[in-house]
KEMI-171565 format. One record per residue (C-alpha): x, y, z. Coordinates in nm, 4 decimals. Layout:
N
(site (X Y Z))
...
END
This chain:
540
(site (1.5336 0.6743 -2.1712))
(site (1.9081 0.7779 -2.2237))
(site (2.1368 0.4897 -2.1761))
(site (2.3661 0.7217 -1.9524))
(site (2.0986 0.7662 -1.7115))
(site (2.2117 0.7115 -1.3440))
(site (2.1291 0.3645 -1.2592))
(site (2.0333 0.3134 -0.8832))
(site (2.1344 0.0315 -0.6450))
(site (1.8562 -0.1711 -0.4886))
(site (1.8533 0.0074 -0.1392))
(site (1.9051 0.3435 -0.3207))
(site (1.5945 0.2821 -0.5651))
(site (1.4024 0.1633 -0.2428))
(site (1.5007 0.4711 -0.0530))
(site (1.4018 0.7100 -0.3334))
(site (1.0887 0.5741 -0.3579))
(site (1.0468 0.5459 0.0108))
(site (1.1193 0.9076 0.0408))
(site (0.8589 0.9757 -0.2312))
(site (0.5934 0.7469 -0.0081))
(site (0.6787 0.9561 0.2986))
(site (0.5924 1.2828 0.1314))
(site (0.2817 1.1224 -0.0601))
(site (0.1565 0.9722 0.2938))
(site (0.2251 1.3128 0.4722))
(site (0.0290 1.5162 0.2370))
(site (-0.2365 1.2510 0.1852))
(site (-0.2840 1.2447 0.5658))
(site (-0.3359 1.6271 0.4976))
(site (-0.6083 1.5402 0.2432))
(site (-0.7648 1.2211 0.4006))
(site (-0.7791 1.3408 0.7619))
(site (-0.9641 1.6580 0.7128))
(site (-1.2017 1.4793 0.4278))
(site (-1.2924 1.1939 0.6998))
(site (-1.3806 1.4731 0.9570))
(site (-1.5838 1.6248 0.6828))
(site (-1.7670 1.3263 0.5701))
(site (-1.8472 1.1402 0.8854))
(site (-1.8537 0.7645 0.9403))
(site (-2.1500 0.7399 0.6729))
(site (-1.9816 0.9373 0.4092))
(site (-1.6534 0.7270 0.4729))
(site (-1.8485 0.4081 0.3663))
(site (-1.9542 0.5598 0.0362))
(site (-1.5708 0.6615 -0.0214))
(site (-1.4540 0.3002 0.0833))
(site (-1.7186 0.1476 -0.1008))
(site (-1.6098 0.3175 -0.4456))
(site (-1.2253 0.2554 -0.3730))
(site (-1.2817 -0.1081 -0.3118))
(site (-1.4608 -0.1345 -0.6748))
(site (-1.1740 0.0820 -0.7932))
(site (-0.8935 -0.1325 -0.6283))
(site (-1.0404 -0.4364 -0.8119))
(site (-1.0088 -0.2892 -1.1714))
(site (-0.7283 -0.0932 -1.0814))
(site (-0.5350 -0.4185 -0.9744))
(site (-0.6185 -0.6135 -1.2937))
(site (-0.3966 -0.3276 -1.4904))
(site (-0.1402 -0.2359 -1.1980))
(site (-0.0608 -0.5492 -1.0021))
(site (0.1299 -0.7697 -1.2378))
(site (0.1762 -0.6716 -1.6111))
(site (0.3970 -0.3704 -1.5020))
(site (0.6155 -0.5901 -1.2653))
(site (0.6434 -0.8062 -1.5760))
(site (0.7434 -0.5196 -1.8075))
(site (0.9856 -0.4084 -1.5239))
(site (1.1323 -0.7570 -1.5108))
(site (1.1771 -0.7819 -1.8735))
(site (1.2999 -0.4300 -1.9369))
(site (1.5518 -0.5099 -1.6593))
(site (1.6599 -0.8158 -1.8127))
(site (1.7011 -0.6569 -2.1602))
(site (1.8703 -0.3378 -2.0117))
(site (2.1386 -0.5670 -1.7955))
(site (2.2347 -0.7721 -2.1249))
(site (2.2486 -0.4515 -2.3519))
(site (1.9425 -0.5355 -2.5680))
(site (1.8170 -0.1848 -2.6009))
(site (1.6025 -0.2266 -2.8792))
(site (1.4213 -0.5202 -2.7529))
(site (1.3528 -0.2718 -2.4305))
(site (1.1937 -0.0008 -2.6416))
(site (0.9888 -0.2561 -2.8360))
(site (0.8688 -0.4084 -2.5266))
(site (0.7317 -0.0642 -2.4009))
(site (0.5652 0.0203 -2.7443))
(site (0.3785 -0.3105 -2.7454))
(site (0.2889 -0.2942 -2.3921))
(site (0.1304 0.0188 -2.3878))
(site (-0.1463 -0.0694 -2.6215))
(site (-0.2352 -0.3527 -2.3637))
(site (-0.2516 -0.0863 -2.0807))
(site (-0.4607 0.1367 -2.2930))
(site (-0.7279 -0.1231 -2.3828))
(site (-0.7326 -0.2888 -2.0120))
(site (-0.7840 0.0975 -1.8593))
(site (-1.0426 0.1941 -2.1297))
(site (-1.2479 -0.0988 -2.0496))
(site (-1.2158 -0.0591 -1.6650))
(site (-1.3109 0.3133 -1.6658))
(site (-1.6332 0.2517 -1.8788))
(site (-1.7627 -0.0341 -1.6782))
(site (-1.7163 0.2189 -1.3823))
(site (-1.8946 0.4846 -1.5331))
(site (-2.1624 0.3193 -1.6986))
(site (-2.2325 0.0619 -1.4396))
(site (-2.1961 0.2848 -1.1237))
(site (-2.5376 0.2216 -1.0226))
(site (-2.5527 -0.1389 -1.0497))
(site (-2.2110 -0.1550 -0.8622))
(site (-2.3431 0.0369 -0.5825))
(site (-2.6524 -0.1555 -0.5460))
(site (-2.4319 -0.4598 -0.5162))
(site (-2.2677 -0.3404 -0.2084))
(site (-2.6235 -0.2430 -0.0866))
(site (-2.5072 0.1256 -0.0840))
(site (-2.7059 0.3021 -0.3717))
(site (-2.5685 0.6246 -0.2366))
(site (-2.2000 0.5397 -0.3326))
(site (-2.2935 0.5580 -0.7182))
(site (-2.1849 0.9436 -0.7541))
(site (-1.8500 0.8382 -0.5964))
(site (-1.8034 0.5391 -0.8195))
(site (-1.8789 0.7379 -1.1391))
(site (-1.6181 1.0062 -1.0383))
(site (-1.3597 0.7652 -0.9873))
(site (-1.4287 0.5937 -1.3285))
(site (-1.1599 0.7866 -1.5492))
(site (-0.8830 0.7275 -1.3022))
(site (-0.8692 0.3714 -1.4291))
(site (-0.7488 0.4764 -1.7694))
(site (-0.4928 0.7185 -1.6150))
(site (-0.3619 0.4704 -1.3657))
(site (-0.3281 0.1965 -1.6325))
(site (-0.1141 0.4133 -1.8752))
(site (0.0943 0.5153 -1.5718))
(site (0.1658 0.1710 -1.4579))
(site (0.3279 0.0882 -1.7700))
(site (0.5367 0.3974 -1.8008))
(site (0.6580 0.3391 -1.4236))
(site (0.7227 -0.0447 -1.5027))
(site (0.9274 0.0666 -1.7862))
(site (1.1576 0.3241 -1.6114))
(site (1.1974 0.1075 -1.2762))
(site (1.2994 -0.1899 -1.5099))
(site (1.6109 0.0408 -1.5756))
(site (1.6874 0.0962 -1.2182))
(site (1.5388 0.4607 -1.2276))
(site (1.3059 0.5107 -0.9477))
(site (1.2820 0.8876 -0.9689))
(site (1.0236 0.9373 -1.2257))
(site (0.7783 0.7085 -1.0260))
(site (0.8706 0.8992 -0.7016))
(site (0.7980 1.2462 -0.8578))
(site (0.4859 1.1270 -1.0241))
(site (0.3452 1.0175 -0.6922))
(site (0.4507 1.3408 -0.5282))
(site (0.2204 1.5090 -0.8094))
(site (-0.0652 1.2634 -0.7838))
(site (-0.1118 1.3521 -0.3993))
(site (-0.0364 1.7037 -0.4323))
(site (-0.3058 1.7658 -0.6877))
(site (-0.5399 1.5443 -0.4973))
(site (-0.5148 1.7544 -0.1877))
(site (-0.5706 2.0604 -0.4004))
(site (-0.8546 1.9673 -0.5644))
(site (-1.0313 1.6904 -0.3710))
(site (-1.0529 1.8601 -0.0384))
(site (-1.1685 2.2132 -0.1312))
(site (-1.4280 2.0458 -0.3359))
(site (-1.5455 1.7889 -0.0799))
(site (-1.5766 2.1010 0.1391))
(site (-1.7736 2.3141 -0.1093))
(site (-2.0331 2.0378 -0.1739))
(site (-2.0803 1.9630 0.2000))
(site (-2.0548 2.2806 0.3630))
(site (-2.1624 2.5653 0.0769))
(site (-2.4023 2.4024 -0.1558))
(site (-2.5022 2.1303 0.1220))
(site (-2.5340 1.8503 -0.1147))
(site (-2.4616 1.5669 0.1782))
(site (-2.1954 1.3434 0.2388))
(site (-2.2845 1.1410 -0.0669))
(site (-2.1842 1.4121 -0.3162))
(site (-1.9153 1.5181 -0.0778))
(site (-1.7393 1.1745 -0.1129))
(site (-1.7476 1.2182 -0.4974))
(site (-1.6132 1.5579 -0.4926))
(site (-1.3145 1.3886 -0.2600))
(site (-1.2863 1.1560 -0.5113))
(site (-1.2823 1.3765 -0.8241))
(site (-0.9723 1.5223 -0.6866))
(site (-0.8058 1.1855 -0.7296))
(site (-0.9010 1.1704 -1.1031))
(site (-0.7656 1.4986 -1.1692))
(site (-0.4379 1.4284 -0.9917))
(site (-0.3758 1.0981 -1.2022))
(site (-0.4577 1.2917 -1.5274))
(site (-0.1689 1.5444 -1.4319))
(site (0.0729 1.2627 -1.3200))
(site (-0.0022 1.0957 -1.6459))
(site (0.0873 1.3991 -1.8481))
(site (0.4289 1.4324 -1.6564))
(site (0.5263 1.0857 -1.6998))
(site (0.4700 1.1073 -2.0886))
(site (0.6684 1.4485 -2.1135))
(site (0.9197 1.2633 -1.9018))
(site (0.9595 0.9495 -2.1317))
(site (0.9299 1.1879 -2.4513))
(site (1.2218 1.3899 -2.3376))
(site (1.4467 1.1057 -2.2158))
(site (1.3655 0.8824 -2.5351))
(site (1.6811 0.6850 -2.6607))
(site (1.8749 0.6795 -2.9538))
(site (1.7896 0.3992 -3.1839))
(site (2.1365 0.3967 -3.3639))
(site (2.3085 0.3303 -3.0349))
(site (2.1989 -0.0320 -3.0479))
(site (2.1826 -0.2981 -3.3130))
(site (2.0232 -0.5828 -3.1238))
(site (1.7292 -0.7502 -3.3154))
(site (1.4429 -0.7576 -3.0896))
(site (1.1797 -1.0706 -3.0792))
(site (0.8198 -1.0095 -3.2616))
(site (0.5362 -0.8007 -3.0635))
(site (0.3495 -1.1195 -3.0019))
(site (0.6781 -1.3006 -2.8768))
(site (0.7118 -1.0096 -2.6135))
(site (0.3375 -0.9931 -2.5531))
(site (0.3446 -1.3621 -2.4621))
(site (0.6434 -1.3041 -2.2044))
(site (0.4790 -1.0190 -2.0580))
(site (0.1459 -1.2082 -1.9935))
(site (0.3372 -1.5333 -1.9051))
(site (0.4987 -1.3415 -1.6162))
(site (0.2090 -1.0707 -1.5362))
(site (-0.1069 -1.2923 -1.5361))
(site (-0.0096 -1.5075 -1.2470))
(site (0.0954 -1.2074 -1.0427))
(site (-0.2235 -1.0315 -1.1400))
(site (-0.4115 -1.3163 -1.0381))
(site (-0.2741 -1.3388 -0.7144))
(site (-0.3146 -0.9601 -0.6409))
(site (-0.6694 -0.9627 -0.7967))
(site (-0.7757 -1.2377 -0.5999))
(site (-0.7133 -1.0551 -0.2814))
(site (-0.8918 -0.7328 -0.4426))
(site (-1.1770 -0.9343 -0.5531))
(site (-1.1980 -1.1058 -0.2051))
(site (-1.1795 -0.7393 -0.0416))
(site (-1.4590 -0.6368 -0.2574))
(site (-1.6653 -0.9595 -0.1797))
(site (-1.5659 -0.9319 0.1928))
(site (-1.7119 -0.5570 0.2226))
(site (-2.0193 -0.6867 0.0601))
(site (-2.0691 -0.9649 0.3216))
(site (-1.9977 -0.7448 0.6147))
(site (-2.2467 -0.4718 0.5124))
(site (-2.5078 -0.7618 0.4378))
(site (-2.4324 -0.9445 0.7709))
(site (-2.4533 -0.5985 0.9663))
(site (-2.7909 -0.5250 0.7546))
(site (-2.9261 -0.8710 0.8538))
(site (-2.8991 -0.8085 1.2049))
(site (-2.9588 -0.4015 1.2098))
(site (-3.2253 -0.4032 1.4763))
(site (-2.9648 -0.5509 1.7224))
(site (-2.6949 -0.2795 1.6191))
(site (-2.5850 0.0270 1.8306))
(site (-2.5594 0.2238 1.4879))
(site (-2.6537 0.2060 1.1297))
(site (-2.4675 -0.0748 0.9153))
(site (-2.3039 0.2317 0.7061))
(site (-2.1994 0.3972 1.0290))
(site (-2.0233 0.1143 1.2090))
(site (-1.8533 0.0118 0.8598))
(site (-1.7128 0.3560 0.8418))
(site (-1.5906 0.3393 1.1832))
(site (-1.3899 0.0446 1.0766))
(site (-1.2667 0.2247 0.7585))
(site (-1.1056 0.4831 1.0020))
(site (-0.8791 0.2185 1.1070))
(site (-0.8267 0.0677 0.7806))
(site (-0.6840 0.3967 0.6381))
(site (-0.4152 0.4022 0.9094))
(site (-0.3296 0.0071 0.8871))
(site (-0.2627 0.1010 0.5076))
(site (0.0115 0.3297 0.5920))
(site (0.3103 0.1021 0.7064))
(site (0.2351 -0.1436 0.4166))
(site (0.2681 0.1413 0.1784))
(site (0.6234 0.1880 0.2871))
(site (0.6861 -0.1634 0.1906))
(site (0.5737 -0.0998 -0.1733))
(site (0.8979 0.0646 -0.2542))
(site (1.0810 -0.2252 -0.1276))
(site (0.8992 -0.4790 -0.3507))
(site (0.9089 -0.2631 -0.6674))
(site (1.2871 -0.2158 -0.6262))
(site (1.3206 -0.6056 -0.5255))
(site (1.2026 -0.7518 -0.8523))
(site (1.3887 -0.5937 -1.1085))
(site (1.7199 -0.5784 -0.8999))
(site (1.6846 -0.9629 -0.8232))
(site (1.5764 -1.0230 -1.1808))
(site (1.8685 -0.8689 -1.3038))
(site (2.0970 -1.0534 -1.0624))
(site (1.9288 -1.3753 -1.1585))
(site (2.0120 -1.2888 -1.5325))
(site (2.3791 -1.2338 -1.4776))
(site (2.3729 -1.5579 -1.2636))
(site (2.4716 -1.3562 -0.9712))
(site (2.2835 -1.5763 -0.7189))
(site (2.4696 -1.4753 -0.4198))
(site (2.3854 -1.0871 -0.4923))
(site (2.0437 -1.1944 -0.5257))
(site (2.0188 -1.3366 -0.1928))
(site (2.1916 -1.0344 -0.0337))
(site (1.9294 -0.8288 -0.1668))
(site (1.6400 -1.0502 -0.0296))
(site (1.8260 -1.0647 0.2882))
(site (1.8341 -0.6834 0.3303))
(site (1.4668 -0.6375 0.2297))
(site (1.3512 -0.8890 0.5052))
(site (1.5471 -0.7238 0.7783))
(site (1.4267 -0.3643 0.6748))
(site (1.0706 -0.5088 0.6763))
(site (1.1172 -0.6697 1.0140))
(site (1.2639 -0.3251 1.1422))
(site (0.9839 -0.1162 1.0056))
(site (0.6645 -0.3409 1.0278))
(site (0.6762 -0.4698 1.3677))
(site (0.7209 -0.1568 1.5540))
(site (0.4567 0.0312 1.3465))
(site (0.1865 -0.2753 1.4091))
(site (0.2509 -0.2445 1.7625))
(site (0.2608 0.1231 1.7963))
(site (-0.0791 0.1277 1.6178))
(site (-0.2311 -0.1234 1.8665))
(site (-0.1045 0.0048 2.1808))
(site (-0.1793 0.3901 2.0897))
(site (-0.5049 0.3203 1.8871))
(site (-0.7487 0.5316 2.0804))
(site (-0.5253 0.8405 2.1525))
(site (-0.3993 0.8271 1.7777))
(site (-0.7774 0.8129 1.6252))
(site (-0.8824 1.1183 1.8948))
(site (-0.5796 1.2973 1.7598))
(site (-0.6549 1.2776 1.3893))
(site (-1.0388 1.2971 1.4357))
(site (-1.1595 1.5539 1.6654))
(site (-1.4630 1.6407 1.4671))
(site (-1.5808 1.2802 1.4790))
(site (-1.4745 1.2015 1.8650))
(site (-1.7759 0.9297 1.8810))
(site (-1.6582 0.7389 1.5955))
(site (-1.3113 0.7728 1.6744))
(site (-1.3762 0.6239 2.0108))
(site (-1.5854 0.3423 1.8591))
(site (-1.2911 0.2654 1.6083))
(site (-1.0287 0.2313 1.8797))
(site (-1.0862 -0.1561 1.9801))
(site (-1.1021 -0.2253 1.5866))
(site (-0.7677 -0.0558 1.5195))
(site (-0.6104 -0.2674 1.8205))
(site (-0.6567 -0.5802 1.6449))
(site (-0.5921 -0.4041 1.2927))
(site (-0.2624 -0.2822 1.4275))
(site (-0.1102 -0.6771 1.4945))
(site (-0.2878 -0.7501 1.1336))
(site (-0.0667 -0.4715 0.9854))
(site (0.2750 -0.6744 1.0538))
(site (0.1359 -0.9557 0.8771))
(site (0.0154 -0.7496 0.5850))
(site (0.3617 -0.5889 0.5451))
(site (0.5304 -0.9410 0.5739))
(site (0.2524 -1.0884 0.2864))
(site (0.3482 -0.7964 0.0574))
(site (0.7386 -0.8574 0.0804))
(site (0.6863 -1.2318 0.0528))
(site (0.4721 -1.2147 -0.2574))
(site (0.7670 -1.0124 -0.4215))
(site (1.0517 -1.2363 -0.3016))
(site (0.8524 -1.5569 -0.4385))
(site (0.7908 -1.3694 -0.7780))
(site (1.1331 -1.2775 -0.8014))
(site (1.2336 -1.6287 -0.8045))
(site (0.9843 -1.7134 -1.0621))
(site (0.7320 -1.8844 -0.8344))
(site (0.4572 -1.6113 -0.9290))
(site (0.1578 -1.8904 -0.8951))
(site (0.2485 -1.9818 -0.5149))
(site (0.1007 -1.6266 -0.3921))
(site (-0.1990 -1.6980 -0.5994))
(site (-0.2908 -1.9724 -0.3758))
(site (-0.1763 -1.8422 -0.0369))
(site (-0.3809 -1.5440 -0.1113))
(site (-0.6801 -1.7348 -0.1822))
(site (-0.6454 -1.9580 0.1355))
(site (-0.6282 -1.6214 0.3423))
(site (-0.9126 -1.4644 0.1591))
(site (-1.1480 -1.7907 0.2181))
(site (-1.0568 -1.7642 0.5707))
(site (-1.1259 -1.4084 0.5917))
(site (-1.4769 -1.4360 0.4266))
(site (-1.5908 -1.7290 0.6218))
(site (-1.4832 -1.5908 0.9396))
(site (-1.6719 -1.2768 0.8562))
(site (-1.9844 -1.4266 0.7760))
(site (-1.9923 -1.6148 1.0970))
(site (-1.8556 -1.3359 1.3518))
(site (-2.0046 -1.0098 1.1927))
(site (-2.3483 -1.1989 1.1871))
(site (-2.3147 -1.2494 1.5409))
(site (-2.5030 -0.9656 1.7318))
(site (-2.2669 -0.9577 2.0372))
(site (-1.9342 -0.9010 1.7941))
(site (-2.0888 -0.7647 1.5026))
(site (-1.8180 -0.5086 1.3298))
(site (-1.5326 -0.6649 1.5669))
(site (-1.5596 -0.9756 1.3524))
(site (-1.4142 -0.7791 1.0555))
(site (-1.0713 -0.6834 1.1995))
(site (-1.0394 -1.0401 1.3594))
(site (-1.1131 -1.1802 1.0401))
(site (-0.8442 -0.9517 0.8756))
(site (-0.5669 -1.0554 1.1219))
(site (-0.6458 -1.4318 1.0843))
(site (-0.6576 -1.3818 0.6823))
(site (-0.3046 -1.2403 0.6917))
(site (-0.1618 -1.4438 0.9550))
(site (-0.2358 -1.7463 0.7153))
(site (-0.1007 -1.5819 0.3667))
(site (0.2026 -1.4338 0.5503))
(site (0.2701 -1.7756 0.7257))
(site (0.2364 -1.9973 0.4069))
(site (0.4295 -1.7253 0.2127))
(site (0.7249 -1.7523 0.4778))
(site (0.7547 -2.1192 0.4402))
(site (0.7571 -2.0989 0.0677))
(site (1.0440 -1.8393 0.0752))
(site (1.2498 -2.0739 0.3178))
(site (1.1809 -2.3860 0.0860))
(site (1.2894 -2.2170 -0.2482))
(site (1.5547 -1.9877 -0.1278))
(site (1.8829 -2.1049 -0.2311))
(site (2.0330 -2.0079 0.1079))
(site (1.7891 -2.0314 0.3849))
(site (1.6805 -1.7205 0.5619))
(site (1.6997 -1.7299 0.9364))
(site (1.3849 -1.6153 1.0411))
(site (1.4673 -1.6301 1.4192))
(site (1.7564 -1.4019 1.3734))
(site (1.5706 -1.1803 1.1529))
(site (1.2510 -1.1179 1.3630))
(site (1.3415 -1.2020 1.7079))
(site (1.5309 -0.8614 1.7971))
(site (1.2960 -0.6353 1.6334))
(site (1.0089 -0.8152 1.8025))
(site (1.1733 -0.7695 2.1425))
(site (1.2730 -0.4268 2.0697))
(site (0.8892 -0.3242 1.9754))
(site (0.7200 -0.4945 2.2650))
(site (0.9581 -0.2690 2.4937))
(site (0.8834 0.0394 2.2793))
(site (0.4943 -0.0417 2.3055))
(site (0.5616 -0.0575 2.6803))
(site (0.7258 0.2681 2.7104))
(site (0.4593 0.4174 2.4639))
(site (0.1812 0.3154 2.6681))
(site (0.3400 0.4189 3.0205))
(site (0.4221 0.7563 2.8657))
(site (0.0978 0.8415 2.7440))
(site (-0.0689 0.7409 3.0739))
(site (0.1896 0.9528 3.2615))
(site (0.1604 1.2737 3.0470))
(site (-0.2210 1.2232 3.0465))
(site (-0.2228 1.2603 3.4086))
(site (0.0328 1.5580 3.4201))
(site (-0.1570 1.7627 3.1367))
(site (-0.5105 1.6916 3.2821))
(site (-0.7019 1.9641 3.4551))
(site (-0.9525 2.2252 3.4454))
(site (-1.0145 2.3350 3.0603))
(site (-0.7821 2.0638 2.9299))
(site (-0.9246 1.8888 2.6076))
(site (-0.7894 1.8350 2.2530))
(site (-0.4575 2.0009 2.3158))
(site (-0.3750 1.8324 2.6384))
(site (-0.4660 1.5113 2.4766))
(site (-0.2785 1.5587 2.1355))
(site (0.0321 1.6643 2.3606))
(site (0.0228 1.3388 2.5543))
(site (-0.0186 1.1137 2.2171))
(site (0.2672 1.3162 2.0483))
(site (0.4891 1.2938 2.3470))
(site (0.4141 0.9270 2.3771))
(site (0.5093 0.8857 1.9909))
(site (0.8335 1.0365 2.0565))
(site (0.9105 0.8524 2.3479))
(site (0.8785 0.5272 2.1433))
(site (1.0754 0.6662 1.8480))
(site (1.3609 0.7227 2.1009))
(site (1.3271 0.3910 2.2917))
(site (1.3317 0.1888 1.9603))
(site (1.5989 0.3874 1.8238))
(site (1.8180 0.3156 2.1167))
(site (1.7184 -0.0551 2.1189))
(site (1.8009 -0.1151 1.7498))
(site (2.1542 0.0066 1.8146))
(site (2.1893 -0.1620 2.1252))
(site (2.0520 -0.4794 2.0046))
(site (2.2573 -0.4232 1.6659))
(site (1.9345 -0.4917 1.4530))
(site (2.0450 -0.2714 1.1869))
(site (2.3778 -0.4003 0.9755))
(site (2.6063 -0.1707 0.7769))
(site (2.5716 -0.3815 0.4688))
(site (2.2001 -0.2506 0.4984))
(site (2.2976 0.0899 0.4381))
(site (2.5630 0.0494 0.1898))
(site (2.3666 0.1467 -0.1030))
(site (2.1566 0.4063 0.0628))
(site (2.2798 0.7818 -0.0118))
(site (2.5477 0.8524 0.2658))
(site (2.4627 0.5219 0.4022))
(site (2.8483 0.4328 0.4351))
(site (2.8921 0.7614 0.6395))
(site (2.5945 0.7002 0.8603))
(site (2.7038 0.3303 0.9301))
(site (3.0238 0.4900 1.0462))
(site (2.8569 0.7262 1.2537))
(site (2.6117 0.4660 1.4148))
(site (2.9185 0.2437 1.4605))
(site (2.7375 -0.0329 1.2652))
(site (2.9283 -0.3566 1.1627))
END
């Protein structure tokens, strides 16, 4: 990448990635919502089983090692060691190639065995269709870590938009064709939807490779002597393995958790209102929505690590503390209202999104009510993991995530296996799991931060504003539902009431953010046109 590439600030980089995530999630909703309506709860289970297995293998290649590359690249770039930066990338790409190839082969040739392990043999076609994606995602992760380490988030953002666009353009039509035209059933429909993911990753990989080729550096511009390839690899593994273990632990525990939930449901199948695959698919509808807010935390964490690492390399501890504090405030501002909103409007939102699966949406509403609260702690977990990793405490998230995972598995085994609770035990255990992890992480962030974060100051006002917002949304939906009720009123009336309630919630929360002075001028300084926006909003 050219040395004169425009460097982006922490919040500027986060804003670029957040903008991409907004586009990705919008287009992704256009993909996933109709796919879920096509697949039904049963097909959703096959889709989710394949994705849980995929996430375990993907996490190994994308969770820690790319962040290590980003961190080391940032250090080298900040101190002018350009030859070291380039050699780091050339060395690392081979590691990612090997990891990705191994994961792809395992998924493709072991699809039947992996599906049987989850007691869902019909998920095998979906697992096999997803197999090539591991290789593509691994190589993409290396390339993205390299560009992000230089403070350039734009290639990552563009490649993410390419991914979701082609996923929509290929996966949705293919799923519709297999289910509605040739009538292959929801198992093959899930495989068709997932095949769109594979095609999208191949296209995105081609874009990133072309970008790096066109923006390659001129070696003559730097005269530093880089360490040996083995020394660089040791640095990558030293930083990346603990982060990978912490994230892989949760992915492994999630897959194990899925297995336990499905097996415990199978044990009491005769006492259930629906088949285990249907109940688990209903739970998956809520999981899709809960995963949206944490995806907006990801840009903050990806920007946080390289910028904090660069600040620490230059011994700018005060700057590093400011970045961490801004990140905590930003997540509190976004995560708490998102979780409250999902919980309060769980039923109306599900009915809005899944009109073709009304019974499944109604059944999922109580599950999402609990998952919405859990969403807040998932966001906090992701951010605090990144903060601890930025300060060189990579091993702590491993222990805290294992503690949360064990809590989740133990509670699922007991609660899901109780006939009167059954699938409701899954979101309850999820909430307890992330509450444990976030609680431990917040303690260790406070312990190891040079300047102790003031949690009450950071979280109290967003929590008060979010509760008020939730009450206004609940009241607005009830009022609009009564006003729009009448002969012939159906989906459109319900949709209007839900969208109206969301609009009221957004306005109320926006007013409270300004009235309570939750947002600070310094939080917008690095965002494009942020100073002008802060002046308009009269932020201090």
